[in-house]
Structure formats: C-alpha cells, structure tokens
C-alpha positions in Angstrom: -58.4 49.3 -38.0 -55.2 51.3 -38.4 -51.9 50.0 -37.1 -50.8 53.6 -36.2 -52.0 55.7 -33.3 -54.6 58.3 -34.0 -54.3 62.0 -33.3 -57.1 63.6 -31.3 -58.6 64.9 -34.5 -58.5 61.5 -36.1 -60.0 60.0 -32.9 -62.9 62.5 -33.1 -63.6 61.4 -36.6 -63.4 57.7 -35.8 -65.4 58.1 -32.6 -68.3 60.0 -34.2 -71.2 57.7 -33.0 -69.5 55.9 -30.2 -71.3 55.8 -26.8 -69.2 55.8 -23.6 -70.4 55.3 -20.1 -68.3 57.2 -17.5 -69.1 56.4 -13.9 -68.7 59.1 -11.3 -68.8 61.7 -14.0 -70.7 64.5 -12.4 -67.6 66.2 -10.9 -63.9 66.4 -10.7 -61.8 63.9 -12.7 -64.9 62.0 -14.0 -66.4 65.2 -15.4 -63.1 66.1 -17.2 -63.0 62.5 -18.6 -66.5 63.0 -20.0 -65.6 66.4 -21.5 -62.4 65.1 -23.2 -64.2 62.0 -24.6 -67.0 64.2 -25.8 -64.5 66.5 -27.5 -63.1 63.5 -29.3 -66.5 62.9 -30.8 -68.1 60.4 -28.4 -71.6 60.6 -27.0 -71.3 60.3 -23.2 -73.5 58.6 -20.6 -72.8 60.7 -17.5 -73.3 58.5 -14.4 -73.7 60.0 -10.9 -74.7 58.9 -7.5 -75.3 62.1 -5.5 -74.1 64.9 -7.9 -77.4 65.3 -9.7 -77.1 69.0 -10.3 -73.5 68.8 -11.4 -74.2 65.9 -13.8 -77.2 67.7 -15.4 -75.3 70.9 -15.7 -72.4 69.1 -17.5 -74.8 67.4 -19.9 -76.4 70.7 -20.7 -73.1 72.2 -21.6 -72.1 69.2 -23.7 -75.5 69.2 -25.5 -75.2 72.9 -26.2 -72.2 72.1 -28.4 -73.6 68.9 -30.0 -77.3 68.1 -29.6 -78.3 64.9 -27.8 -74.7 63.9 -27.2 -74.8 63.5 -23.4 -77.3 62.3 -20.9 -77.2 61.9 -17.1 -77.9 58.6 -15.4 -78.3 58.3 -11.6 -77.5 55.0 -9.9 -76.1 53.7 -6.6 -73.3 51.3 -7.8 -73.2 49.6 -4.4 -76.6 48.1 -5.5 -76.0 45.2 -7.8 -79.4 45.4 -9.4 -78.7 49.1 -10.1 -75.6 48.2 -12.1 -77.5 46.0 -14.5 -80.3 48.6 -14.8 -77.8 51.3 -15.5 -76.3 49.5 -18.5 -79.8 48.7 -19.8 -80.8 52.3 -19.4 -77.8 53.6 -21.3 -78.3 51.2 -24.2 -82.0 52.0 -24.3 -81.3 55.7 -24.5 -78.4 55.7 -27.0 -79.0 52.4 -28.8 -75.5 51.0 -28.2 -72.5 51.0 -25.8 -69.0 51.2 -27.1 -66.9 52.1 -24.1 -66.9 52.0 -20.3 -64.8 54.1 -18.0 -64.9 52.9 -14.4 -64.0 56.1 -12.5 -66.4 56.2 -9.5 -64.6 55.5 -6.3 -64.8 56.0 -2.5 -61.5 57.0 -0.7 -61.0 57.2 3.0 -58.6 55.8 5.6 -59.3 52.7 7.6 -57.3 51.8 10.7 -56.4 48.1 10.9 -58.3 46.5 13.8 -61.2 48.9 13.4 -62.4 48.0 9.9 -66.0 47.1 9.8 -68.4 45.6 7.2 -69.7 49.0 6.3 -66.3 50.3 5.3 -65.7 47.0 3.4 -69.0 47.4 1.6 -68.2 51.0 0.6 -64.6 50.7 -0.4 -64.6 47.2 -2.0 -68.0 47.8 -3.4 -67.1 51.1 -5.2 -63.5 50.2 -6.2 -63.8 46.6 -7.2 -67.2 45.0 -7.1 -69.0 47.7 -9.1 -66.4 48.0 -11.9 -66.3 44.2 -12.1 -70.0 43.8 -12.4 -70.3 46.8 -14.8 -67.8 45.1 -17.1 -69.9 41.9 -16.9 -73.2 43.7 -17.6 -71.7 45.7 -20.5 -69.7 42.8 -22.0 -72.3 41.7 -24.6 -72.8 45.3 -25.9 -69.0 46.0 -25.9 -68.3 42.8 -27.8 -70.9 43.7 -30.4 -69.3 47.2 -30.8 -65.6 45.9 -30.7 -65.4 48.4 -27.8 -63.0 49.0 -24.8 -62.9 49.5 -21.1 -60.7 51.8 -19.0 -60.5 51.3 -15.2 -59.3 54.2 -13.1 -57.1 52.4 -10.5 -54.4 54.0 -8.3 -50.6 53.7 -8.0 -51.3 52.4 -4.5 -52.8 49.2 -6.0 -49.2 48.2 -6.4 -47.6 50.1 -3.5 -50.1 50.4 -0.6 -50.7 53.7 1.1 -50.2 53.6 4.9 -53.4 54.1 6.8 -55.5 53.0 3.8 -55.2 49.2 3.8 -58.7 48.5 2.6 -58.7 51.1 -0.2 -55.3 49.8 -1.4 -56.5 46.2 -1.3 -59.7 47.1 -3.3 -57.6 48.9 -5.9 -55.2 46.0 -6.1 -58.2 43.8 -6.8 -59.3 46.2 -9.6 -55.8 46.0 -11.1 -56.1 42.2 -11.2 -59.6 42.4 -12.5 -58.4 44.7 -15.3 -56.0 42.0 -16.5 -58.5 39.2 -16.0 -61.2 41.0 -18.0 -58.7 41.7 -20.8 -58.2 38.0 -21.0 -61.9 37.1 -20.8 -63.1 39.7 -23.2 -60.4 39.3 -25.9 -60.3 39.5 -28.8 -63.4 41.7 -29.2 -62.9 44.1 -26.3 -59.7 45.8 -25.0 -59.5 46.4 -21.2 -56.8 48.7 -19.7 -56.3 50.8 -16.6 -55.0 54.2 -15.6 -53.3 54.6 -12.2 -53.3 58.2 -11.0 -50.9 59.7 -8.5 -51.4 63.1 -6.8 -54.1 64.6 -9.1 -56.9 66.1 -7.0 -56.8 66.1 -3.2 -59.8 64.8 -1.3 -62.2 67.6 -0.4 -62.6 66.4 3.2 -59.2 67.4 4.5 -57.7 63.9 4.7 -54.2 65.3 3.9 -52.7 68.3 5.7 -50.7 70.9 3.8 -47.5 69.4 5.1 -48.5 65.9 3.9 -49.4 67.3 0.5 -46.1 69.1 0.2 -44.2 65.9 1.1 -46.1 63.9 -1.5 -45.4 66.5 -4.2 -41.7 66.6 -3.2 -41.5 62.8 -3.5 -42.8 63.0 -7.1 -40.1 63.1 -9.7 -41.8 66.0 -11.6 -42.1 68.0 -8.3 -45.7 69.1 -9.1 -49.3 67.9 -8.8 -51.1 66.5 -11.8 -54.4 67.7 -13.1 -57.7 66.0 -14.1 -56.7 66.7 -17.7 -53.7 64.4 -17.3 -56.0 61.5 -16.4 -58.6 62.4 -19.0 -56.2 62.4 -22.0 -54.7 59.1 -20.8 -58.2 57.6 -20.7 -58.9 58.9 -24.2 -55.7 57.3 -25.5 -56.4 53.9 -24.0 -60.1 54.0 -24.8 -60.0 55.3 -28.4 -56.5 55.3 -29.8 -54.4 52.5 -28.3 -55.7 49.9 -30.8 -53.0 47.3 -30.0 -53.0 47.7 -26.2 -54.9 45.6 -23.7 -54.4 44.3 -20.2 -52.1 47.2 -19.4 -52.1 49.7 -16.5 -50.6 53.2 -17.2 -49.3 55.1 -14.2 -50.1 58.8 -14.5 -48.3 60.0 -11.4 -45.5 62.4 -12.3 -43.0 59.5 -11.6 -44.0 59.1 -7.9 -44.4 55.3 -8.1 -40.8 54.9 -9.3 -39.4 55.3 -5.8 -42.2 54.8 -3.4 
C-alpha cells in the first residue's frame, strides 16, 4: 500500500473490483456518494428503505456506464434481522464487501418532555443502532478485504442543535462508535466519519427561510454546501486516506468553529 495519497484517477485504478455498500443511497446525499464511488471504480450496493424507484433508476444509470456494477437492496434498518440479511445479500450478489458507508438517517425535532419510545426507536435506531450493527455484520468481510468504513455523522454530534436533543444524542453516539470501531477493527479495517454542516435542507420544511439564512450567515464560508462536498470527503476517507482511522472530518464550511 502506498504511503502517499492517491488522486481520483489512481483511486479508480486501485478500486477496480471493490464493492461498497452505501445505506440510504436512493436519493440526495447518499445517491451522490454512490455515484462518486462508482466513478472511482467501485461496484456499489445501493441500499434503500422506501426509495425503490429512485434506487433502481440510479443503478440503471450506473450500470449503463459499467455493466453489473450497481445493484439495489431494499431493507428496513430498524429491523436487526434485516441488517444481517442485507450484508449477506450484498456478499451473495457481489462475492465480497470492501467498504461500508453508513449514510441512512432520520432527522426531526423532539421536544424534551414529549419524547416517546417511537421517536427513540426511529432516531437512535437509524443514527446509531443500525450503523453499529452493520459494522458488526460486515466486519468479517471487511477484515478479509482490508476494507474501510465511513460513518456520516453530523457537526451537532459535538455541538447539539437546540430542539433536536435526541437526534444530537444519537449522532454523538455514532461519533463514539466510530472511534470504538476503529479500535476494535484495527489493524485490518479503517473506520472514519464525515460530519456535515448545512448541505441539503430537510424536505419537510423544518427550517424557515429566515432560519436557513441565519445558519448560512453563521458559516465561515457564507454559503451552503453540496452533496458533492460530502461525497468527495467520503471517497477520500474510504479509498485514499490509507493512514487515517478513528477520525471525524467536519465538512461544514467552518460553521462548527464558532457554534
């Protein structure tokens, strides 16, 4: 393994048979991560829960450029048995598993005093439990492949977002799990995280135009980020950062510097 960082072209050559499972990859940031890893030469397992049409359409586009290089896998990651079955299905289809990107996530506010078990199940389940158990299920295959894991966390894992105590707690747990898994899976497997800032706004109107403007204004670069920014950071950590493990990279335009 080279001691120098690879260029995207070098990464594509080195990644030519690697299989990467990306969760929540049917739409938005997850889909862009899958596209960027595919462009780097990987074969991608596109996980989805409800975005069946989007996931299948994405795989069709990717397979049109490289035959049999992408396949959709549906699974509800809140179901522990589905997590193990998902990993088994990916390995059965592609014959191996070299990388895991835990991107799938629920995000919604929870008022303290009104948090119920359903919200706990959803937010902790998608943001901590599922990534943790996916790492565990994938570990034997990742060890065999000398692979790597990237968890998509959040800058609010370190600096909680007001009104979102349960989400922030779950992401804080994922940050801890990232470091713990790096320790447990070393030296064969590298485990890192990406912590996004303002990348894509929720589609359900959780933030008003005024709130969005205030967040952007509080960001050092004074602009929103893009799904591409997260995708290239994931590619770097997954494929190119050969001497990096147990680290969390903030991709937030500098917002977390002065939260």
